[in-house]
N, C-alpha and C positions, 0 to 999 in steps of 0.2 A: 811588542815587548810583553813578556810574562814574568810575574814576580810581585813582590811587595816593597813599597818604599815607605820609609818612616818620615812622615811630614810633620813639621812643626806648624800647627795652625795658629796664625796670629789673630789678635783681637780684631773684631770687625768683620771677619769672614765667617760665613756659615760653612758647614761641612760640604754642602752642595756647591758652594762657591769654589772651594778647593778643587773638587772634582772637575768643575767646568774649566777652571784655569789650567789644570793639568792636561785636559784634553787638547787645549790650544798649544801648550808647551811641547807635548809629546806627539801631537798629531795622531792621536789614537782615541777611538770612541769607547772601547771596552775598558772602563775604569769604574771602580766602586770603592766607597769608603766603608769603614768597619765599625761605625758607631758615632752617633751625632754628638757634637760638642756645641754648646750654646755660642752665639756670636761673640759675646763678651769674654768667653773662656779662651784660654790658650793651651798649647801643649801638644802631646803626642796624638797623631791621627794616622794610623796605618792605612795606606791606600793600595788597593789591589789592581794589578794590570793584567789584561788578557786572560789567559786560562786561570790565573790566580783569583779572579773574581768569584770562582766557585768556592773559595775558602773564606769569603767574607763572613758568612754566617757562623763558621767555626771560630773565627777570631772574635766575633761579637760576644760569644759565650765566655770568653776568657775574663779573668779578674782584671781589674784596673786599679791604679793607684793615683790618688789626687792629693794636691796640697790646696787647702781652702782657708780663706780668711773669713771669719764669722764675726758679725757686728751684733753685740748684745744690746737689748733695750729697744729694739725697733722691729715692727712687723710691717711687711709690704705685701701688695697683692700678687707679686711675682715670686716672692720668697727670696729675692735678692735685691741689691741696692739700686738696680735699674728701674724698679717698679715704683708705684705710688705708695707713699707711707700711710699706713692705716692706723698705726699706734706708735707712740714713743713713751717709754717707761723708764723710771729711775731704777738703776741697778744697785743703788746703795744698800748694803746689807748682804749682798751676794758675795760670798767668800771664794777665794781661789780654790779651796778644797771642794766646795760645792760644785764648781765648774768642772774640775778634774773628775770628780765622782760621776757627775751627770754624763759627761762625754764618754767615760769608760763604760757606762751602763748600756750603751748602744752596741757594744761588741757582741758578735754572734748573730743568730738568726732572729728575724723579727718581721713584722708586717708593716709596709709603708704605703700610705695613700699618695698616689702620684699628684703632682701639682696641676692646677688648671692651665697654667702656662707651660704646656708641654705638647709634643707632637703626637701623643696618643690619640687614637680616633674613637669617637663614640657615635654610633649610627652614621658612620661614613664621614664625619666631620672632625677635624683636629680640635683638640681641647683649647689650644691657644686662640683659634678662630672664634670659638664660643666665648672665651674670656674677653676678647676684644669687643664683643657685642654686649658685654656686661652680663653675660649669662654664667651661671655656675651649675654644674650637674654633679650628680653623685658618682664618685669613683670608687671602685672596689679596691681594698687593700691588696697589695701584692707581696709575696715573700721575697725578702732580700737577705743577704748575708754580708756582714762586715767582719772580715777576718783580722783586720788590724785597724786600730784607731788610737792616735796619740797626739796630745797637744804639744806643739813644738815651741810655741811662744805665746805668752799671755800678757796683755797690757790692760790692766784694770782702768787706768786713767783714760785710755782711748776707747774703752769698752769693746776691745777686740781680742780674739785669740786665733792663732794659726794652728791648724791640725792636719795631720797626714792620715789619709783613709785609704785602705785597700778593701774593695768591695766587689760584689757580684754584679752580673748583668742586671740592668733595670733599676739600679740604685740612683736616686736623685740626690746629689749632694746639697742642692738648694733646700730640698725638703728635710734632709738630715739637720741642717743648720736651724731651720724653722722648728723642727721637733725638739731639738736641744733647748731652744729658747722657751718653748711651751712648757717643757718639763721643769725648767728653772723658774718659770712664772713671770718672766720679764720680756719674753719674745726675743727673736734673733733673725737675722737675714744674712745671706751670703754676700760678702763684699768683693771677693776675688776668687778665681778658680784656675788652677793649672793642673792639667793631667800630665803626670810624670812618667807613667808606665802603662802599657797595654801588652799583656803577655810578656814576651821577651824583648819588646821594643821600649827603649828608654829615651828620656828627653835629651840625654847627653849626645845621642846619635841622630836626633831629629834634624831635618833640613827644612829651611824656609822655601817658599815658592821661588823667591829670587835666586837662592842657591841652586835649586834644581834647574832653573832656566839657564843659569850660567854654565852649569856642568854639561847640559845637553848641547849648548852652543860650542863648548870647548871640544867635546867629542862624545859620541854615543858610547864608545868603549869606556871612557872615564865615568860616565853616568851609570852604566850597567854594573860597575864595581860597587855601587851603592844600593843596588837592587837585591833584595833577599829572595832566595829560592823558596818555593812553597814548602818543601820538606824541612827547611831550617826552622819553621815555626813550631815544629813538634820534636824537639831534641830528646825528649824522654821516651818517645814511642819506640817500641821494638821495630827493627828494620829487616825485611826479608826480600830476597831476590828470586824471581821466577826462573826455574830451570828452562833451558831453551826449548825442550820438547813440549813444554806446556805454555809457551808464550801466547798462543792464540786464546787460551782460556782467560788469561789476564786481559788481553786486548778487548775481549768481549764482556768483561766484567762478570765472568762466571764465578760460581763458588770454587774456592781453591782448597786443596787438601795438603796435609803436612808434607807428603812426599813430592809435591810440586815445587817446594820452596827450599831455600837454604838461607841461613842467617847472613846478614850483609852489613857492611859499613860503606857509606858512600865514597870514602876515600879510596876504595878499591881493595881493601883487605878483608878477607873473610874472617868471621868470628868462628871459633871452634866449638862454642856451646851448642848443644842439641836443641832443636825446636821442641818445646815442652807444652803439652796441652794444659798443664797445671800452672806453669809459670806465668802465662799471660792471658789465660782464658778470660774472656769478657772485655779485654782491653782493646783499644784501637791500636793499629799498627800501620806502618808504611810499607808499600809493596813497590819494588823496582822491577823494570823489565830485564830481559836477558843481557842488555847492554849497560845496565846500571843506571838507567834513567828513571827518575821518579814518575810513577804512573797513578797511584791510587792510595786512598786510605781505606783499610779494611778493618772489620771487627774480628778478633780472634776468639772463636767459640770453642766449645769442648772438643768438637770433632772436625771442624773446618774453619774456613775464613770466608766471611760474606762482605760484599762491597758496601761501603758507605758513600764514597765520593771518588769519581774517576777524574783524572786531569789529562 
């Protein structure tokens, strides 16, 4: 099977657990996930099958949206409520306006220090392994971008607020909660996390492992209706079809030129607009073979097209 499935990762499973269970359900080895979710977190986990595993890294780069519950007045060693409590602070005197303003201040580009309890490696060892040994090492701040952040619910009595966050690759929501607490001067830790969107995969369409298992048992054809094609991940990319006489150039991943191609819509209808070196220069685009089958992601340069990934 080739394509991407939108899995709803349930609490208690690691992302690797999901892949392992899917290998058993689908009887297929070539499966990969597109970005780790903590075991306690739930939500969208796109999983790539077969040839689509080549697109895992491209999906990892996409922005993600989360809904997080943040607990004020507490600091833990893991930056979430599963960890050991290091501090408990009174939040009396912190006003709703201060909380809203502080959360809003994290919008945009910033530098974030990854948490010790993470899968990042230092000298070949994962940070969470060092943390479990009681060790703490220096971590370099990394650039992140938060394109949307909004408090959806605030409960001062319970010392919690729920926020929706859309962010770039490498953003730790646990650390975001911690940093918000530090800026407020009372501490904070993540209480709950749901990933609601990865690229164009939304939580409304995500399937649990049980649902997937039942669909496969019902019929493979029924299941395949739920599998997304690789090219569907890039709906905004320009699409071009190779002319038959240049098909071998595409098959070999060669540089392509404008007169090798024609604009294309996967539904089978040609677009009448002319390929322009100014219109999409520098952009990524999708290339289909002479039969209309998706084959590659190319970069559209000023004078030619160069391959990024073949499928």
